[in-house]
C-alpha positions in Angstrom: 0.0 0.0 0.0 1.3 3.5 -0.9 0.9 5.0 2.6 2.9 2.1 4.1 5.7 2.7 1.6 5.6 6.5 2.1 5.9 6.3 5.9 8.7 3.6 5.6 10.7 5.8 3.3 10.2 8.9 5.4 11.4 7.2 8.5 14.5 5.9 6.7 15.3 9.3 5.2 14.4 11.6 8.1 15.3 9.7 11.2 18.0 7.4 9.7 16.2 4.2 10.8 18.3 1.1 10.6 15.5 -1.4 10.0 12.2 -1.0 8.3 9.3 -0.3 10.7 6.9 -3.1 11.3 3.3 -3.3 10.3 1.0 -5.1 12.8 -2.6 -6.2 12.1 -5.0 -8.2 14.2 -6.7 -10.8 12.1 -10.4 -11.8 12.5 -10.7 -13.6 9.1 -7.7 -15.7 8.1 -8.5 -15.1 4.5 -6.7 -11.8 5.1 -3.4 -13.5 5.8 -1.0 -13.2 2.8 0.1 -16.3 1.1 3.8 -15.6 1.9 3.2 -15.5 5.7 5.1 -17.9 7.9 3.0 -19.9 10.4 5.6 -20.9 13.0 4.1 -24.3 14.0 2.6 -25.2 10.6 5.6 -24.3 8.5 8.6 -24.8 10.8 7.3 -26.9 13.7 8.4 -24.3 16.3 6.9 -22.1 19.0 8.1 -18.6 19.4 7.6 -15.5 21.5 5.8 -12.6 19.9 8.9 -10.5 20.2 10.7 -13.1 18.1 8.0 -12.8 15.4 8.6 -9.0 15.5 12.3 -9.5 15.1 11.8 -11.8 12.0 9.7 -9.0 10.4 11.9 -6.2 11.4 15.4 -7.6 10.8 14.8 -10.4 8.2 11.9 -8.9 6.2 9.5 -11.8 6.9 5.8 -11.8 7.1 4.7 -13.8 10.2 1.3 -14.9 11.3 1.0 -16.0 15.0 -1.9 -18.2 15.9 -2.7 -19.1 19.5 -0.8 -22.4 19.3 2.4 -20.7 18.0 3.0 -18.6 21.2 5.6 -19.5 23.8 5.1 -16.5 26.1 2.1 -16.0 28.4 1.7 -12.2 28.4 0.8 -11.7 24.7 -1.7 -14.6 24.8 -3.7 -12.6 27.4 -3.0 -9.1 26.0 -3.8 -9.9 22.4 -7.1 -11.7 23.3 -5.9 -15.2 22.5 -6.9 -16.5 25.9 -9.0 -15.2 28.8 -7.8 -15.1 32.4 -10.3 -14.1 35.1 -9.7 -13.3 38.7 -10.0 -16.4 40.9 -9.2 -18.9 38.2 -6.2 -21.3 38.6 -4.3 -19.4 35.8 -4.9 -16.0 37.5 -3.7 -17.3 40.8 -0.6 -18.9 39.1 0.4 -15.4 37.9 0.0 -13.6 41.3 3.4 -14.5 42.8 5.5 -14.3 39.6 4.8 -10.8 38.2 7.1 -9.0 40.5 4.7 -7.4 43.0 4.9 -8.5 46.6 1.5 -7.4 47.7 -0.9 -10.0 46.3 -3.8 -7.6 46.3 -1.8 -5.1 44.3 -0.6 -7.9 42.0 -4.2 -9.0 41.4 -5.2 -5.4 40.5 -2.2 -5.1 38.2 -3.2 -8.3 36.3 -6.8 -7.2 36.0 -5.8 -3.8 34.7 -3.2 -5.0 32.2 -4.1 -3.6 28.7 -5.7 -6.3 26.6 -8.0 -6.9 23.6 -11.3 -8.6 24.1 -10.8 -12.4 24.1 -12.4 -14.5 21.3 -12.4 -11.7 18.6 -9.1 -12.2 16.9 -7.7 -15.4 15.4 -4.1 -14.3 15.3 -1.5 -11.5 14.9 0.1 -10.6 11.5 3.4 -8.8 11.3 5.3 -7.7 8.2 8.0 -5.1 7.2 6.1 -1.8 6.7 7.4 -1.1 3.2 6.1 -4.4 1.8 3.0 -4.8 3.8 0.0 -5.3 1.5 -2.5 -4.5 4.2 -3.5 -1.5 6.4 -1.8 -2.0 9.7 -3.6 -1.5 13.0 -0.3 -0.1 14.3 3.2 0.6 13.1 5.9 -0.5 15.4 9.2 1.5 15.1 12.4 0.2 16.8 14.8 3.1 17.0 17.7 4.6 19.0 17.1 7.4 21.5 18.3 10.1 19.0 16.0 8.7 16.3 13.1 8.7 18.8 13.9 12.3 19.6 13.4 13.3 16.0 10.1 11.5 15.8 8.9 13.1 19.0 9.7 16.5 17.6 7.8 15.6 14.5 4.7 14.6 16.4 4.9 17.6 18.7 4.7 19.9 15.6 1.2 18.5 15.0 -0.2 17.9 18.5 1.2 20.9 20.2 1.9 18.9 23.3 4.3 16.3 24.8 3.7 12.6 24.4 2.3 10.6 27.4 3.2 7.0 27.9 3.5 4.3 30.6 6.6 2.2 31.3 7.1 -1.2 32.7 10.3 -3.2 33.0 8.7 -6.2 31.3 6.0 -7.1 28.8 6.9 -4.3 26.3 4.8 -6.1 23.7 1.8 -5.3 26.0 2.3 -1.9 27.5 4.0 -0.5 24.4 1.5 -1.7 21.8 -2.0 -2.6 23.2 -3.0 1.0 24.1 -2.3 2.0 20.5 -4.8 -0.7 19.4 -7.4 0.0 22.1 -7.1 3.8 22.6 -5.5 5.1 19.5 -2.5 6.4 21.4 1.2 6.7 20.6 3.2 4.6 23.0 6.9 4.4 23.8 8.4 1.4 25.5 11.7 -0.2 26.4 12.5 -3.7 25.1 12.0 -6.1 28.0 14.4 -8.8 29.1 12.8 -11.4 26.9 13.0 -9.1 23.9 16.7 -8.6 24.5 17.6 -12.2 25.4 15.4 -14.2 23.0 14.7 -11.8 20.1 18.3 -10.3 20.1 17.0 -6.8 20.3 19.6 -4.2 21.1 19.8 -2.7 24.6 20.0 0.7 22.9 16.6 0.3 21.2 13.4 2.1 22.1 10.1 1.1 20.7 7.4 3.5 19.4 3.9 2.3 18.5 1.9 4.4 16.2 -1.9 3.7 15.9 -3.6 3.8 12.5 -5.5 6.9 13.6 -2.2 8.8 13.7 -0.6 7.8 10.4 -1.5 11.1 8.6 -0.5 13.1 11.6 2.9 11.3 11.7 3.4 12.0 7.9 2.6 15.7 8.4 5.0 15.9 11.3 7.9 14.3 9.5 7.3 16.5 6.5 7.4 19.6 8.8 10.7 18.7 10.4 12.2 17.8 7.1 11.1 21.3 5.8 12.8 23.1 8.7 15.9 21.0 8.6 15.6 19.2 11.9 16.2 15.7 10.4 18.4 13.2 12.2 21.4 13.7 9.9 21.5 17.5 10.6 22.9 16.9 14.1 26.6 16.1 14.4 28.6 15.9 17.7 31.1 18.6 18.3 31.9 21.0 21.1 31.8 24.2 19.1 31.3 27.3 21.2 29.4 30.4 19.9 27.8 28.0 17.4 25.5 29.1 14.7 21.8 29.1 15.7 18.4 29.5 14.0 17.7 33.2 13.3 14.9 33.4 15.9 17.6 32.9 18.6 19.1 36.3 17.7 15.7 38.0 17.9 15.1 36.5 21.3 18.5 37.3 22.6 18.3 40.9 21.3 15.0 41.3 23.1 16.6 40.0 26.3 19.6 42.3 25.9 22.0 39.4 25.2 24.6 38.9 22.5 23.7 38.0 19.0 25.7 35.6 16.8 26.1 33.5 13.6 22.9 32.3 11.9 22.5 28.7 10.9 21.3 29.2 7.3 20.2 25.6 7.0 17.3 26.2 9.4 14.8 28.6 7.9 13.3 30.0 11.1 
């Protein structure tokens, strides 16, 4: 799809992204699954964690379709609506002592409030490199370095006029970093969790940004804006230059404040 390709190219050119972004779609009708999709158990006889499917799409350019029986990690099974876990059930009680919260009442409340899709609606999870995805993603997942995320945050801010809000957890980044994009239409930033690092070989320097489909046009406009004003990732080079050239509006502000003016950065048209 043209919009997928456009966003993919803009991310590569403007933020200097290493890998293609990933397209994620929740599947209700398996007739929507592309013929080239890999089914882990059916095709390779293996189980995998969802973060490993993400890695296959992001780093190896593969389209992966995860059904319930393919999963090898508990959290996405719950969060993506593949199973239902209710308070008081043996499965719920099994989780209470292992999620890292000592107070069992607090642990129970945490599990109950974990972001999730309604059970029984979706048959599986489809992932693909964004540039080659022949479907409209429900969310775009962008693995980037801190500096690359900085550029995207600036782009988004040009459109929203505000700072981005998110929630962090030390674990289950595939839940906290993505599900609210699907259920609330929110941008989300998360840090790859230990399983993502250990089993999906994701860099410790990575940050994950999830963009819901409601925000695609906004993201495009934001990226176009910062490209126009010269604030792309490649514009910034390390160097301890003093009295450095600055955008022209700096001189106007400093003059108004009775401070020294200086060289103008002619590459930034503001």
